[in-house]
C-alpha positions in Angstrom: 19.5 66.4 49.4 22.7 67.2 47.8 24.5 64.1 48.7 20.9 62.0 47.4 21.6 63.8 44.0 25.1 62.8 43.8 24.5 59.1 44.8 21.8 59.2 42.0 24.5 60.5 39.4 27.0 58.3 41.0 24.8 54.9 40.3 23.4 55.9 37.1 27.3 56.6 35.8 28.2 52.9 37.7 25.0 50.9 36.1 26.0 52.5 32.8 29.6 50.9 33.3 27.7 47.6 34.1 25.3 47.6 31.0 28.5 48.7 28.5 29.9 45.2 29.8 32.6 47.6 31.7 33.7 47.4 34.6 32.5 50.3 37.0 34.9 53.2 38.1 35.4 52.9 41.6 37.9 55.1 43.4 37.6 59.1 42.7 40.7 58.8 40.3 38.7 56.1 38.2 35.1 58.1 38.5 37.3 61.3 37.2 39.2 59.0 34.3 35.8 58.1 33.0 34.7 61.2 33.1 37.2 62.4 31.1 36.8 59.8 28.8 32.7 60.9 28.0 33.7 64.2 27.4 36.0 62.8 25.0 33.8 60.7 23.1 31.2 63.6 23.2 33.6 65.6 21.5 34.5 62.9 19.3 30.5 62.0 18.3 29.8 65.7 17.8 32.7 66.7 15.8 31.5 63.5 13.2 28.2 64.9 13.4 29.3 68.5 12.2 31.1 66.6 9.6 28.6 64.5 8.7 25.7 68.2 8.6 23.7 66.1 11.8 24.5 69.4 13.5 25.6 73.0 13.2 28.4 74.7 13.6 26.4 76.5 16.2 25.6 73.3 17.9 29.1 71.9 17.4 30.1 75.4 19.3 27.8 74.8 22.2 29.1 71.6 23.1 32.6 72.6 23.1 31.8 75.1 25.4 29.7 72.8 27.9 31.9 70.0 27.8 34.6 72.7 28.5 32.9 73.8 31.7 32.7 70.1 32.9 36.1 69.4 32.2 37.1 72.4 34.4 34.5 71.0 37.1 36.9 67.6 36.6 40.0 69.8 36.6 39.3 71.0 39.8 38.3 67.5 41.1 41.7 66.0 40.1 43.5 68.8 42.2 41.2 68.4 45.2 42.0 64.9 44.8 46.2 65.2 44.3 46.0 67.8 48.1 45.0 65.2 49.6 43.0 67.5 51.5 41.2 66.6 54.7 37.4 67.5 52.2 39.1 66.4 49.0 37.0 63.6 48.9 34.1 66.1 49.5 35.2 68.2 47.4 35.9 65.9 44.4 32.2 64.4 44.7 31.0 67.5 44.8 32.9 68.7 41.2 32.4 65.0 40.1 28.3 65.3 40.4 28.7 68.9 38.6 30.4 67.8 35.8 28.3 64.2 35.7 25.4 67.1 35.0 26.6 68.8 32.5 27.4 65.4 30.2 23.9 64.2 30.8 22.7 67.7 29.8 25.8 67.8 27.1 24.1 64.0 25.9 20.3 65.2 26.1 21.2 67.8 23.5 23.0 65.8 21.1 20.6 62.6 21.4 17.5 65.9 20.6 19.6 66.3 17.8 19.9 62.9 16.1 23.1 62.4 17.5 23.5 58.2 18.5 
């Protein structure tokens, strides 16, 4: 079941890349880089929304805390990938799935606040 969920998350992420005209991330290191970039974009959007008064300071702090959680998962995946151990691919996949889930929740939260 967990692998099915992971496959679904990765399929949505890859489909999103192609819909934007971006080359889909294929390798684990590319997927990590894409997720780090997404976190950066979310933080930038949240900062702009805070400056525009679209979200509150409390909302911005929540976004920062949640993206810190996602980044910690990505950092763990990056470390596992660098270790090159036999189960590093599975660890990276799990860490990417965790980060993707948090990223999706943050994006939904910002959308509900009117952030585009």
